[in-house]
N, C-alpha and C positions, 0 to 999 in steps of 0.2 A: 582726448577723452578716452579713458580706459573702459573697454566694454567688459563688465563684470561677469557676463554669462559665458564668455569664451574661456577655453582652457588657459590661454595666456593671461587673460584678465584675472582669473582666479589665482594664478601663480603670483602675479604682480601684487594683488591685494594681500595675499598671505605673507609675501616677503616684506612688503612695506609695514605691515603690522608687526612682524617679527623685528624689523629694524628699530621701530619705535620702542618696543619693549626692551630690546637690548640696549638702546641708547639710554633709557631710563635707569636700567640696572647698573650702567657704567658711569653714572654721574660723578662718582667719587674718584674715578681713575683719571689719568692724564689725557689730554687731548689727543696725543699721538697714539696712545693705546686704544682709545675709543675708535679712532679712524681705522686702525688695523683690524679691530674686531668686526666693525661694520663691513669693511672691505672683504674680509674672509667669508662672512656670511653671504655677501653678494656673489663672490666667486664660486662658492659651493653650489648655489642654485643655478647660476648661469652656465657653469661648466657642464651641467646635465642637459642643456638645450642643444639643439642642432645649430651649427655655426651660422646658418642664414637667419636664424630666429633671434640671435643674441642682441643685435643692434636695436631692433624694434622693441625688444623686451626692456632694454636699458632706458630707451627713450620714454616708454610708458612708466617705468619705475621712477625716473627723475621727475615726471610730471606730478607724482604723488608728494613731492617735497619741493614746492615753489620757494624761491629766495626773494624776500621783500627787503626794500631799502629802509633805513632808519634815519629819518630827518634828512633825506636827500643823499645820504652817504650809504654805500654798500655795507652790509654786515661784515664783521671781521671774518676772514677766511682762514682755513687751516693751512698749515705749511704746504707749499706747492707740491712737494714730493708726495705727501699723503693724499692730497686732493686728486692728483693724477693716478696714483696707485689704486685708489678706491674703485675706479671703473676699469682698471686694466685686468683683462682676463688672461690668465696664464694658459699657454698652449697645452693641449692634451699630452699627458705623460705616458710614454710607451716603453721607456727603458726599464727592463726588469729589475735592475739594481736600484734604481730610483723608487720604483713601486715598492720594492721590499723595504726600503728605508721608511717610506711613508706608512706602510703597514705596521712596522715595528713601533713607530712613533704613535700611531693611532691606538695601538693595543696597550700602551702604557696606562696603568691605572685601572684597566678592566679587571673584573672579578676573575678568580682562577677558573671557574667553570666556563665563563665566556671565552677565555683564552684557550681552554681545552677544546671547545667546539671548533674554534678557528683552526687549531692545530690538526684536529681530526679531519676537517674538511680538506686541508692541504695534503694530508697523508692519503686521503681517499683519491685525490686527483693525481697522486704520484709525485708531488712536489717535495714531499718529505719522506725520507726512508724510514722504514720500520726499525725501531730500536730492538736490540737483542733482549729477549725476555729476562727478567730478573729472577735469579734462582730463589726458590721457595726456602723458607727456613726449615721446613721438614716436609717429607713426602706427603703429598695430598693436603698439606696444611695451607693456610692462607695468611695474609697480612691484613691489618685493618686499613691501611692506606692503599687505595687502588693503584696498582702498578701498570694497569693496562693489559691488553691481551698479548700473549706471546705469539711467536711465529707459528708454533705448532697448532694452536687453536685456530688461527686465521687460515692456515693451510687446510685444516680439517673442514672448515666451513666451505671453502672453495671446492674441495673435493666432493663434499656432500651434495652441493648444489650443481656440480658439473661445470664450474667456472674455470677459466684458464688461470694458470698460476699467478699471472700479473694483474688479474682483475681487481679493480678498486673495492675496498671493503670499509664501510663506515663502522668503526668499533662501537660507537654509541648506539647505533641501531642494532648491531649484533647483540649488544648487552640487553637491549629492550626486548629481544626475542626470548631471553631466558625465562622470565615469568610466564610468558605465553606457552612455551614448550613444557615447562614444569606443570602448569595447570592441566594441559592436555594429557600428559603422561600419567599424572597422579589421579585426576578425577575422571578423565575420559577413557583411559585405557586400563590402568592397573586395577582400579576399583571394580568395574564391571567384569573384567576378565577373571580376577581372583574369586569374586562372588559366584560367578557362573561355574567355575571349575569345582569349587567346594560343594555347591548344590548338586552338580552333576554326579560327583562321586558318592555323596551321601544318599542320593535317591536310588542307587542301585546296590547299596551296601558294599561298596568297593573300596578297598584300602589301597590308595595309590602310593607308588614309590616316589612320586614327585609332588609332594605337597607344595602349595604356593601361598604365602602370606603377603599382606600389603605392608611393605617395608620402605618404599621409596620416600615417603614423606619424612620419616625419621632419618633416613640416610642423607637426604638433601640438607635437612636442618643441621645435622652434625657436621657435614662436609663444609658448608658455607660458614659455619661458626668457628672453623679452625680445629676441630677435633683431630688430633694426630692419628688416632686409630681408624678413623673413617677416611681412608685414602681414596684416591681417584680410581684405583683398581677395584676396590670394593663396590663403589657406585656403579662402575661399568659392568661388574659381574652381575649385580642385581638387575640392571637394565637389560642385560643379555638374557637373563632368565625370563623376564617378562616378554621380551620379543619372541623367544622360543615358544612360550606358552600360547601367545596370540596366534602365531603361525600354525601351531599344532591344532588349535581349535578350528581355525578356518579350513585347514586341509581335512580334518577329521569329519566335518560335516559333509563334505563331498564324498569321501570314501565310505563313511558309514551308511549314507543313503544308497550308494551304489551296491554295497554288500547286502543290505536289507532287501533291495529290489531283486537281486540275484537269488537270494535264499527263498523269497516268497514265490518268485516265478518258477523256481525249480520244484518246490514242494506242491504248489497248487496249480501248476500248468495242466490243462485238460489232457494233454498227451500222457503226462506222467500218471494221472489218475486212471486213465483208460488202461495204461500198461499194468498198473497195480491190480485193477479189477479183473483183467483178463477177459476171455470170451464168454465165460459163464456157462451154465448148463444149456441143454437143448431148448428149453422154454424160457431161459433167462432173458431179462430185458437189460441190456448193457447200460443204457442211458439212466435207467432207474438206479442201478447198482452204483454207477459213477456218482450220482447225486447223493445217494446214501453215504458213500465214502467221504464225499466232500463235507457233508454235514457233520459226520463223525470227526473229521480232522479239524473242523472249525469250532469244536466245543470249547476249547480252552483259549481261543483267540478272541480278544476284545480290545477296546481302545487302550486300556491300561497295560495289557501285555505287549501291545505293539510299541507304545511309548517306552516301556521298560527295555525292550529289545533294542530299540534305536539308541537309548542312552548307553546300554552296555557296549554296543558296537562303537559308539563315539568315544567312550572312555578308553577302550582298547586301542583305537586308532591314535588317540592322543598319546597314550603311553608308548606305543610303538614308535611314534615320531620322535618323542623326547629321548627314548632309549637309543635311537640312532645318532644322537648328537654327542660327540666325544666329550665335550665339556660337561654334559649332564651325567654321563656314565662315570666321569672322574669325581663326581661328588660336588659339582658346583651348586646344586640345589640345596645342599645342607646349610 
């Protein structure tokens, strides 16, 4: 009696149901073919079991298919060779060459994208060597049929992530990173950085030598569509400009705040005010005179003037940083 609540019982029930369906589907085929198909189905399931579980599993499976006599005589049996082969379990295959042949046979008839996944998996495990990249029809241009990633791109990914040269790389997953990275660069970095830089310069009536516009969305669109004029070098140039601007903004905030603090401390430090006031007359009150000078110095200092001064220092620091980059001075920003 098969116990349906156990894991083995569930497998027996599932396989017996599958065999009945398969037998019904093959009613128009020859008896020999039906036995071969049923045998293969049994072998597929049993080969996944542990060796010590197989005999009990087969016994319980056979109990699901009792053989009854017809008028005192046994039912006709299939040819002896097929009957014995049905329950014969092939030994586990470990020979690499045999496994390769089985894999090739199993892949026949699969859709192209499924075969590509299997190939990418073998390549990621180092079982298939990377093919040499196919030369592009024109510099920076592309072809409509995906030729896969070249060695240079794969090497660049490994270098960026700090991986060893022989580290496995799943090309399909690398390709999936493309939209994620583009979304981050276009929406998360370029948009806010360019808007901030434009607002910062206009708020202090400052004409910058390094204007920055949002161009990467159009650049990427033209590049992936195969525009011959939008080469990889052009895209890399504009990405470099954005990286330089972001780095300059981050650095400028630190330097501008330090400069403002130094200026403020130098101008309004008590010692500096006392030095400017001097000792005063015989009956002069130095503390009162220092306070009067402080009040006088603070007449034109308010929230707006402080913000304006911080912006001016920030713009100057950003300009100084960009000026120090050779590629910027050479006109990369144009």
